[in-house]
C-alpha positions as CSV (number, residue, x, y, z in Angstrom):
1,M,-63.4,24.1,64.9
2,A,-63.4,20.3,64.7
3,T,-65.0,18.3,67.4
4,I,-62.8,15.8,69.2
5,E,-64.2,12.9,71.2
6,I,-62.5,12.1,74.5
7,E,-63.6,9.8,77.2
8,E,-65.3,11.4,80.2
9,A,-62.6,10.2,82.6
10,E,-59.9,11.9,80.5
11,F,-62.0,15.1,80.3
12,K,-62.4,15.1,84.1
13,N,-58.7,14.5,84.5
14,L,-57.8,17.4,82.1
15,N,-60.3,19.7,84.0
16,R,-58.7,18.7,87.3
17,I,-55.2,19.5,86.0
18,R,-56.4,22.8,84.6
19,D,-58.1,23.8,87.9
20,T,-55.0,22.7,89.9
21,I,-52.7,24.8,87.7
22,A,-55.1,27.8,88.0
23,Q,-55.1,27.4,91.8
24,I,-51.3,27.3,91.8
25,G,-51.1,30.3,89.4
26,A,-53.4,32.3,91.7
27,V,-50.7,32.4,94.4
28,P,-47.7,34.7,93.5
29,E,-45.1,32.2,94.6
30,G,-46.9,29.4,92.9
31,K,-47.0,31.4,89.7
32,R,-43.3,31.9,89.8
33,L,-42.8,28.2,90.4
34,L,-44.9,27.4,87.4
35,Q,-42.9,29.9,85.3
36,K,-39.7,28.2,86.6
37,A,-41.1,24.8,85.5
38,H,-42.0,26.3,82.1
39,K,-38.5,27.7,81.7
40,L,-37.1,24.2,82.4
41,V,-38.9,22.6,79.5
42,D,-38.8,25.7,77.2
43,P,-35.9,28.1,77.9
44,K,-37.3,30.6,75.5
45,A,-40.7,30.8,77.3
46,L,-41.9,34.3,78.3
47,T,-42.0,34.4,82.1
48,P,-42.5,38.1,83.1
49,E,-42.6,37.6,86.9
50,L,-39.6,35.3,86.9
51,D,-37.6,37.6,84.6
52,E,-38.5,40.6,86.8
53,D,-37.3,38.7,89.9
54,E,-34.0,37.9,88.1
55,N,-33.6,41.5,87.1
56,K,-34.3,42.6,90.7
57,A,-31.7,40.1,92.0
58,K,-29.2,41.4,89.5
59,V,-29.7,45.0,90.4
60,T,-29.6,44.2,94.1
61,T,-26.3,42.3,93.6
62,E,-24.8,45.1,91.6
63,F,-26.0,47.6,94.3
64,E,-24.5,45.5,97.1
65,K,-21.2,45.3,95.2
66,K,-21.1,49.0,94.7
67,F,-22.1,49.6,98.3
68,N,-19.4,47.2,99.6
69,D,-16.8,48.8,97.3
70,L,-17.7,52.3,98.5
71,Q,-17.7,51.2,102.2
72,A,-14.2,49.6,101.7
73,K,-13.0,52.8,100.0
74,I,-14.4,54.9,102.9
75,E,-12.7,52.6,105.5
76,A,-9.4,52.8,103.5
77,D,-9.6,56.6,103.3
78,K,-10.3,56.8,107.0
79,A,-7.4,54.6,107.8
80,E,-5.1,56.6,105.5
81,R,-6.3,59.9,107.1
82,E,-5.8,58.5,110.6
83,K,-2.3,57.3,109.6
84,N,-1.4,60.7,108.1
85,E,-2.8,62.5,111.2
86,S,-0.7,60.3,113.5
87,L,2.4,60.8,111.3
88,A,1.8,64.6,111.3
89,S,1.4,64.5,115.1
90,L,4.7,62.6,115.5
91,N,6.4,64.9,113.1
92,A,5.2,67.9,115.0
93,K,6.4,66.5,118.3
94,F,9.8,65.7,116.7
95,E,10.1,69.2,115.2
96,A,9.1,70.7,118.6
97,G,11.8,68.6,120.3
98,R,14.3,69.8,117.7
99,K,13.3,73.4,118.2
100,A,13.6,73.0,122.0
101,L,17.2,71.9,121.6
102,R,17.9,74.8,119.3
103,D,16.3,77.1,121.9
104,Q,18.8,75.6,124.5
105,R,21.6,76.6,122.1
106,Y,22.4,73.1,120.8
107,T,24.5,73.2,117.7
108,K,23.5,71.4,114.5
109,E,26.1,68.7,115.2
110,G,24.8,68.4,118.8
111,I,21.2,68.0,117.6
112,E,22.3,65.4,115.0
113,A,24.1,63.5,117.8
114,V,21.0,63.5,120.0
115,E,18.8,62.3,117.1
116,K,21.3,59.6,116.2
117,F,21.2,58.5,119.9
118,M,17.4,58.6,119.7
119,D,17.4,56.4,116.6
120,E,19.8,53.9,118.1
121,R,18.0,53.5,121.4
122,G,14.4,54.0,120.1
123,I,13.8,57.1,122.2
124,P,11.0,59.3,120.8
125,D,11.7,62.4,122.9
126,H,14.6,64.8,122.2
127,A,14.6,66.1,125.9
128,I,15.0,62.6,127.3
129,A,17.8,61.7,124.8
130,A,19.6,64.9,125.4
131,A,19.4,64.5,129.2
132,Y,20.7,61.0,128.9
133,L,23.6,62.0,126.7
134,E,24.6,64.9,128.9
135,K,25.0,62.6,131.9
């Protein structure tokens, strides 16, 4: 190895820079900042901690997206289920009203007339519509 002569002031300056970089590198966040700086001047530089942080951030982002998509799907399924249950309940009440009219010996045409009146007036109950029509 060849010997190179440098001035003492430059030698002290280089040692001070080396020691400062060593101190910064001893702190995990400082090490990452040094790796970021290194990546700025050399994009192909190996930066294991920085690359690991980027991979963790990527995985976290992907996980959050999948989680949010799943949560949205669950909410949509819940809303659909509640809507279907509500419709089934309304349909059951409607059919029960129709059956009650049949039990009272309403004809098919009479039931159709009551339901037409219900539709025109926005009345949800067969008994109320039938009573109104009878009067």
